[in-house]
N, C-alpha and C positions, 0 to 999 in steps of 0.2 A: 327629239332629243332632249334628255333631262339636263336641266342646269340649275345650280342654286339660285342664281339671279332671277330666273323665270318662275321656278316652281318651288323654291324653299318657303316662300310666304304661304303658299297654298297648304303645304303639309303642316305648317304651324297653325294656320286657321282651322284646318281639318281636325287636327289633335285637340285643340282647344274647344271646338265644337262637341267632339265626342265626350270630353269631360263634363261639359255643361249638361248634355243629355243625360249623362249618368245621374248627376246631382239632381236634376230636375225629375227624372223618373222615380229615383228613390224617395224624393221628398213628396211627390204626389201619390206614391203608393201604386203606380201603374204597372202592369205586367209587360215585360219587354217582348218585342216581336222577335222573329227569327233573325239572327245576326247582330242584335242589339245587346249592349252590356246591361247587365242586372245585378242587384245586390241580393245575395241568397246568405241565409244565416248558416254559419259554419259551427262544427262541434265546439262546445265550450263558450258559446255566446258570442263569437267573433263573426263579424260580417265578412262575406266573401263576394267577390265580383267575378263572374265568368260569363262567357258566351252562352246563348241558348243551346240547350242540348239537342234541340231539334235541328240544329244546323248540321251536325254530324254525329249521329248518335253511335256510330260503330267504331270510330277511331279514339282510342284512349290517348289522353294528353297528360304530360307531366307538367306540375305547377312550378317547376324550377328550370330556368334556362331553356324555355321553349318559346315559339312565337306567341304563346299565350301568357307570356310573363307580365303583360299588362294587367291581366286579372289578378296576378299574385301582387304585384307592385301596389295595388290600392287596397289589399286586403289588410286594412289597418283597423286594430281593435280600438274601440271607443269604450271609456269607462262606463260601466253599468250594463254592457251587454250588446252593444253594436249600434251601427248608424241608424238602424230603423227606429231606435228608441230616443234618439235626440236629433230633431230637424236641423238645429244650427251645425251640429257636428257633420251631418251628411253634406251640407252646402260647403262647409269648411274643407271637407275631404275632396269635393269636386273642384274647388279652387286650387287646392294643393297639387291635384293631379293635372289640372289645366296649366299651371304655371310650370310644373316639372316637364311635362310633355312638350309644351311650346318652346322652352329653352333647350331641351335636348334634341328635338326635331330640327330645329335650326342649326344647332351646333353639328349634328351628324350630317346634315345635308351640305353645309359649307366644308366639313372636313373630308367628305367622300363625294366628290363631284360625279363619280361614276356610279353612285348608289350602291357601293360595296358595304355589306354589313360589317361593322367593327367586330373585333374579336373580344370576347368576354369570358369570364369565368362561369362555370356551370353552377356555381353556389355563391354568387355574389352577395346574395342577401345575408347569408350567415357570415361571410367575410366582413361585411360592413360593421357588424357589431363587435368584432375582434379588436377592441381599442384598448389602449394602455389605461390602467387606472388612474382615477384623478389624483393629483398632487405630485405628478412626476412630469409636468410639462417642460421642466428645464431641459430634458434630455432630447427634445426636438419637437417638431410640429406633428400633430395627429388630428384625426377627425374630431369635430367639436360636437356640441350637443345637438345642433341642427341635423347634421349628417347621421348622428347616432339615432336620433328619433326615427328618422326616415328608415334606417337600416333595421331597427328593431321592429318597426311595423311591417317591413316587407318579410323579415325572418319569421315573424308571428304567422303571418299568412301563409308562407311556404311550409312551415312545419304543420300548420292545420291542413293544408292541402294534401300532404303526403299521405295521411291516413285515409283520406276519402279517395284519392286517386288510385290507391292500391285496391279498392272495392269496386268501384264503378268507372265505365268508360268516361273520358273527357271529350269535349267538342274539339273537332280538328281545326286546323289553321285556315280552312275553307271558308272563313267568315268574310263579311263585305270589306271593302277597301278601307273603310273608317276603322273598323276594329282591328285590321292588320296594321294600320299605321300607328294606331294608338299602342298596340301591343309592342311593336319594335321601339317606339319612343319610350314608353314606360320601362322596358327592359334595359335600354340605354341608361336611363336616369338611375336605376338601381345599380347598375355596373359603375357608374360614376360616384355614387355614394360609397360604394366599397373601396374603390381605388383611391378616393380622397380628391377627385377632380372638384367636387363642390364642397370641400372642406369649410367648416365654419358657417354653413347656411342654416339659420334657424330664426324664423321660418325663411324659405328659399328666397322670397321676394324683398327681403330686407338686405341680404348679402352679408349679415353679421351673425355671430353666434355667441354662446356662453363658454369661454374656455374653463378649464379646470382652475380651482381655487385652492391655493395651499393656505390654510388657516390655523389659528391657534389663539390662545389668550390665557389669562390667569386671573385669579381672585386672591387678595391678600388681606390680612389683618396685621397691622402694626402697633406696637406700644413702645413709645420711647419717653424717657425721663432725661431731662437735661438741665444742667446748672452751668451758666456762662457768666463769668465775672461777678459783678455786683448785680446782675439782673435777677428777677424772681425765678424760682425753680418752676419748671413747666412739666406737665404730664399730659402727653397726647396719645389718643387712640385714632388710628386711621384705617379707614375701610376703602379698598380700592379694587376696582375691577376693570380690566381691559381686554379687548379683542383685536386682533391684527390678521392681516391676511395679504397675500401676493398672488398676482395672476399676469396675464398679458393681454394685449389687444390685437385681435386678428391673428397674428403670428408672433411667437417669442422674439423673433429678429426685428420686429417693427416697433413694438412698445411694451415695455415691462413696468407694471404699476404694483405698489404696495401701500399699505396705510394701516392705520389703527386708531382706536377710540377708547378712552378711558374715562372713568368717573371716580371722583374722590370725595369722601365724607370725613370730616376731621372734627374731633371733640377735644378741646383744650381746657386745662385748668391750671391756674397759676396760683403759686403758694406765696403768701404774704409773710410767712414765718420762716423758721429756720429749716423746716423739713416739709415734705409733701403731705404729712398728717396733720400739719397746722391748719388754722382757719383759712379757708380758701377766700383769696380776694375776689375773683370772679371767674366765670366759666364761659367759654365761646364755642360756637359751632360755625363751621364754614364748609362750603362745597366748592369743588373745582372740576372743570372738564379739561382733559388732556386728549391729545391725538396728534397724529402725524400722517403725512402723505408724501409719496415720492413717485416720480414717473421718469423713465428713461426712454427716450426715442432713439431708434437705431443704435442699440447698445453695442453691437459688434461691428459697426461700420466705420468709416473713415471720418465720419461727422456725427458723433453721438452728442445727445443733449440731455442734461439732467436738471430736474427741478425738484425741490423738497420744501417741506413746511413741517415744523415741529413745535408743539407746546407741550412742556413738561413741568412738573412740580417736584421740587426737591423732597417733599414728604412721601411721595410715591416712588422714589427712585431706589429705595432700600440702601442708600448710603448714608453715612454718619455725617450730617450737617448740622451746624449749630443754629442756623436760620431758616426760615421758610421762604423759599425763593421759587419764583415762576419765571421760567425761562421760555422765550419764544424766538425761534430761528426760522429764517427763510433764506434760500439761496438758489442759484442756478448757475449752470456751467455749460459752455458750448466749446467743443473741441473740432478741430479739421485737420485732415492730413490729405495732401494731394495724392493722386493715384500712383504717381511716379516720383521718385526723389525722397530725400530724408526730411522734408519740411514738416513742421508742426505749429499749429496756431490754436490758441485757447484764450477764452475770456470767462470771467467769473465774477459773481457778486454775492456777498454774504452779509446778512444783517443778524445781529444778536442782541436781544434785550433782556435784561434781568430786572425783576421787580420784587420789591419787598417792602414790608412797613418800616424796617430799620433804616433803609438808605434810599428808598424811593425807586426811581427808574435809572438804570445804567444801560446805555445803548452803544453799541460798536457797529459802524457800517465799513465794509472792506470791499474794495473794487480792485480787480487785478486782471492783467492781460500779459501774454507772453508770445513769443515767435522764435522758433529755431529753424535755421536753414543751413544745410550743407551742400557745398558745390565743389567737388574736387578737393584740392589742397586747402580750401578755405571753409570757414564755418562762421556763421553769425547768430548771436543770440541777443534778443531784445525783450526786456520785460519792464513792466511799469505797475504801480500800485498806488492806491489812496485809501487811507484808513482815518477814522474819526471816532472819537469817543466824548460822549456827553453824559454828565452826572446831574440829576435834577436836585438832589439834596444840597450840594455844595456849589452848584454853578461851575464846577470845573469843566474844562473841555481840552481836548488835544486833537491835532490834525497833523498827519504825515502824508507826504507825496513823494514819490521817487520814481525815477526812470533809469535803467541800467542797460548799458549796451556792451557787447564783447564781440570782438573780431580775432580770429585766429588764422594765421598763415603759415603753412609749413610745406614748401614746395619740394624739399628733399630733407632727409634726416639730419644733416649737418646745419640747417638753417631754419629758425622758427621765429615768428613775430606775433606777440600778443599785444592787443590794444584794448583799453577798457575806458569807458566814459560813463559819467553818472551825473544826475541833477536830483537834488533833494531839497525838501523845504519842510518846516516844522512851525506850529503855531500852538503855543501853550497858554493856558490860563489856569494856574494851579494856586492852591493855598498853602502858605507857609506861616505857620504859627498863627492861623486865623486870618492872615492878610493876604488878599489876592495879588498874584504877581504875573505878569505877561511877558512872554518872550516869543520872538520871531527870529527865524534864521533861514538862510539860503545858502546852498553850497553846490558848487559845480566843479568837476574835475575831470581830466582826461589825461591818460599816460600810455605810452608805448614802451614795451620791453623786447629787445631782441637779442638772441644768441646765435653764435656762429663759431663753428671749428672746421678748419680746413679739410680735415680728414677724420675718420671715425676714431683713430687712435693717436691723433696729432696731440703733442703736449701743450699747445696753444689753444686757449679758450678765451673768446672775446664776448663781452656783453656790452650793450648800450641801451640808452632810453631817453625819452623826454616826458615832461610832466607839466600840467597847468592845473592850479588850484585857486578858486576864487570863493571868498566867503562874505557875507553880509549878515551881521548881527545886530538886532535891535531890540531894546526893552523900552519900558516907560521912562528911562532916564537917559540912556545913551544910544549911539548907533555907530557901528564901526564897519569898514570895509577893508578888504586886502586882496591883493593878487599876487600870485607866485608862478613864475616861468622858470623852468629849469631843464638841463640836459646833462647827461653823464655818459662817460665811456671808461670802460676797465678792461684789463687784460690779465690773464693768469698764465704762468708758464711753469711746467712742472719739470724741474731739473732732474730729478729722480723720484722714486716712490715715496721717499721720506721728506724731501725738500722742494719748495716751490716758492716762486716769486710773483709779485702782483703789483700793479700800479693802476691808478684811476685819477681821472680828472672830472670836474664838474663845474657848471656855470649856473648861477641862479640870480634871477631878477626879482627883487622885493619891491612892491608897490603898496604903499599904505596911505591913509588919510594924512599922514605927517611927514613922510620921507619916501624916497626912492634910492635904492642901492643895488649895485651890481656885485655879487660876491662870487668869487672863484676859490676852488679848493684843489690842491694837488697832493696826492698821498702815495706812498710806496712802503711796502711791508714784505717781510720774509718770514716763513714759518718752516719749522722742521719737527717732525714726528719720530720719536725713537722707536726701534724694533721691540716687541715684547720680549721680556726676560723672565725666566722662571724662578721664583724664589720661594722654597718650602711649599710647593704646590700651588703658588698663586702667580699671577701674571702681573708684572710690573711694567708700566709704559709711562713715558714722559714726553712733553712737548714744550717748545719754546718759541717765541716769536719777537719781532722788534718792527717798529713802525716810525715813519717820520712824515710830517704834513706841513703844508704852508697854506695860509688863507690871506686873501686881499679882499678890500671893499668893507671891512668891519668898521664899526664905529671907533674902535681902538686903533685902527690902521691895520698894518700887516701882523700876522701872528704865526709863530712857529711851535711845533710841538714835537718832542721826541720821547718815545715810550717803549717799554719792554715788559715782558712777562714770562714766567716759568711755572710749570704745573707738572705734577706726577700723580699716578693713580695706581691702587693696588686692588686687585680683584680676585676673588676666590669662589669656585663653584664646588658644591658637595652634593653627591647623590645619597639621599636619605632612604631610599628604598625604591620599589617598583613604580616608575613614572612620578617620582617625587624629587624634586631638586631645590636646593637653597643656594643663594648667592649673596656674597658680602662684598662691600666696596669702601674703600678709603680713599680720599683725595685731598690735595693741598695745592694752593696756588698763591703766587706772590707777584706783585707788579708795582712798577714805578713810572711816573711821567714827569717830564720837566717841560714847563710852558714859559714862552717868552713874556706873556702878559700877566698871568696869574702865577702864584707860588707852586712849586711841586707838590705832588701828592704821592701817597703810597697806600697799598692795599694788601690785606692778607685774608685769604679765605680758607675754610675747612669744610668738608662735607662727608658724610657716611650715609650708607644705604645698606638695607638688608631685605630680601625677598625671598618668598617661598611660592613654588608653583607645583600643583598636583593636577595630573591629567589621566584620568581612567575611563575614557569613552565619554559618550554624550551625557550620561547620568551624573558623572562626577568630574568636575574641573574647577579649580580654584587658584586664585592668585592673591597674595597678600604682601604688601611692601610697606616700609617705613624708611623716610628720608629726612635727614637733618642737616641743616647748612648754617654757617655762621660766617659773617663777612664784616671786617672793620676797615675803615678808610680813614686816613689822616691827612692833614695839610688843607688844600683849598676846599675839598668835598668831604669834610669830616662826617662820618656816618657809621652807625652800628645796626646791622640787619641780622635777624635770626629768623629761621624757618623750620617748622616741623610739619611733616605731611604723613598721613597714614591713608592707605587705600586697601580695600578688600572687595573682590568681585568673584562671581562664579557660583557654582551650587555644588553641594556634597549630599550624595544619597547615603545615609546611615544604615538604613535597612530597606526592606520592601515597601514599608508604609511612612517611613520618616526621612525628611530631607530639610536642608537648610539652604538658602540662597541669600546672596549679599551683593550690593552694589553701592558702597558707602565710601564717602571721602570726608576726612576730618584733617583741617589745616589750621595751624596756628602761626601767628605772625606777630614779631615784636621789633620795632624800629625806634632809634633814638638818634636825634640830631642836636646841635647846640641850642636851637630854639624850642625843640620838643624833648623834654627829658623822658628818661626811660620809664615805661609803665609796664603793666602785667601783659602777658601774652594774650592777644584776641584770637579766639578759636571760631571757626566757621564750619558748619557741618551740612552735608547735603548727601541724599541717596536714601537707601532703605535696606533693612535687614528683615528676613522673614523665616519662619519655621513652620512646617506643614507636618501634621500627622494624620494619615489617611484611616486609621482605626484607633481612634482615641479610647483610652481606658478598655481596650481590647473588645469594643463593641462594633459590630459590622455596621458599615455606612455612617458612622459618627465621625466627623472630621473636626480636627482642631488646627487653628492657625493663629499665629502671632506675628504681627508686623510692626516694626518701627520705621518711621520715615521722618526725614528732616530736610528742610530747604530754607536756610536762613538768609541766603545770598540772592534770593529771587526778587527781581525788580517787579514793580506792579505793571506786568506786561499788558494787562487790559488797557491801561492808559496809553500804551503804545500801539494799540490796535488789534491785539490778539483776540479773536472771537472765541477761542477755546479756553481762555484763561478764566478762572474763577474770580469772583468779586473779592472774597477774602483769601488771605494768604496764611496757610497752615504752616507755622514755623516748625514745630515738631509734634509728633503724635505717636502714641502707643496704642494699639488696638489688639483685642483678643476675640476670636470668633469660635463658636460651636455651631456646626451645621449637621442636619440629620435629615435623610430623605426616606419616606415610606411610600412607595410607587411614585405617584406623581405629586405627592404632597412633600413640601419642603419646609423644615423648621430650621430657624436661625437665631442665635443670641449672641449679641455683641456688646463689648464694653470698650470705651475709648477714654483716654486721658490726653489732652492736647493743649497746645499753646497756639492761639488763633489771633493774629494781629496783636501780639503782646499781652493777651488776657488769656486766663486759664479757662478751659472748658472740659466738662465731664458729661458723659453720656452713656446710658444704657439702653439697648435696642433689642426688641423681640419681634420676629416676623414669622407668621404662618401663611404659606401660599400654596395654592392648588393650581397646577397647570392642565390645560386641556387642548385638544387639537393636535396637529402635527407640524406647526410652524417652527 
């Protein structure tokens, strides 16, 4: 009785021995006996392996899909004309056959305990080489180079045998037991290579292969002229080349890898005179190596891992930068999601270092982790981070740490509870007018807010909450601490669609280093909103309200306040054409309050607005608005405040090749108090405006673009731990570009005028780049 446990090892040994005899016989040049395998030259210089014709001279045999498939499987063409011309190649072929036969024989024996031959294609050798072209591995797994090499060898032997088999008879399957076992094993190995069962084996005994590589690169020449502030003018010529590629390890779902390598050579001349043609102060030459690497393990699994490393140089980026900055970044991220449930876990670390001769080294480290968990009507989110920034030139440093937690509970639509908690700390050492100052602070807070409505359409709406806040602030001179505990409850009742009543009560405990007070507040108020009224095509609305409050526990003792306000608005909409609409609005409000501790105060406010909206599909949509406001308060809180705000956003397609896009905000503020007299309006601009022409001067493939950007309100976010923030803050810039492509050659000319950190900067930049590959 045949069984894999008893006889599987015998077939393996027998197959391995047959392959060894083949390699030895060919290497020694001996003539095979009847029933032995021999190497015979095939047409075209290919070596062929077949049984001795004397075994069965009358029975023709096919070289594909027959018991004689072992002979075809080892008909591997060697460079230069066959195995008989290269002794190491013949021994290598015997070892390949031995491995393949041994592995396949054991596999078939275990999979077929009754010795039933597996079903295979009649042309497996040719199917094996029908593989997808390189560069398309992202569409799914396919046979690798190892399987492809074996399939090509088998296919070559099969094609060679076809012509010979048609002219002369082939030996029958009545060979000895060793030849039959080897033939069946080799045929199975060929079938496995075609079906992908041994995908990625190159060579088979390593168990690894060479997957397809998607690669590409570029070579560029840059010339830039720069004049920044009072610094000498600079002329740079930069030669750069880089190559990059992407592939995977074993299978695309197991690991995906990518990387690149670049080389930069820079020549720089600085002018000591008023122009670049003046006497040159000095000339320098520098080299730099750039590169990056990234690996993702199990990218489509529940637990993907990503790690990256990148070294870049601003001179090779193609961007208009006033300084030469080398950036080094490193990071990793691990995520996890359980098999069931809506939980998510992640942790990451990132490090960014900027280096330049102008400011030394600037390093940011950022560590973050988060967790999200959903369980029925409850959800819980927890996140934490720690960031730090150090600067070598000034000795400045910052460190931020925070932990945030959120819990949501919604057992039914009418009831919801939201709870928040956070811990944060900061440590600064900054320069102020050249003098270092240090500041440390710690904050902790927790609050809960709940809403409840008896029924879905009930006029009663109840809210309540509790809050805790603790702070500790210290610097080189003082240190303060405070603790606040509070709770509040409020209810709103809608008497009608226009009228509503509300009341609230709150209790607050204040604890400081100097005092402790318990403050209570009770407030009641009523509001009414009038129905819209049409006046000359416009809608007129009005609203009024009154409030009364009482406070206890203050330093002044008890305090009462009574106030009221009235406001009205006029709005008009006009249709200016197809999908174009304009809106205008005017508003006015007046208010007065009477306080038992302080004197009464009055306020008068005016506002006006105008907006225009255009919507003509995805290619054309625009929105422009202008808002103005003026508010005057007299009495206890005397103040005069004015605001002017302009916004523009969207994009407009003028023609097939011309378009404009905008996302710009300009805001002006002016405020005056008795202690600060009125001054001019202070404007702040942020956003960008851009114009694109795809066929400049009616020249095909010549593109023109103009871009204006402004960001005057941006805080130095790199000090706050933002690894993506640049070292220098560009306040305003205007840039024009011309780009032209000739095949895979790209030409670009740019000119920029900018204000960087308060200084003026001008630059002209030319680039010529040639791309290659298919990345």
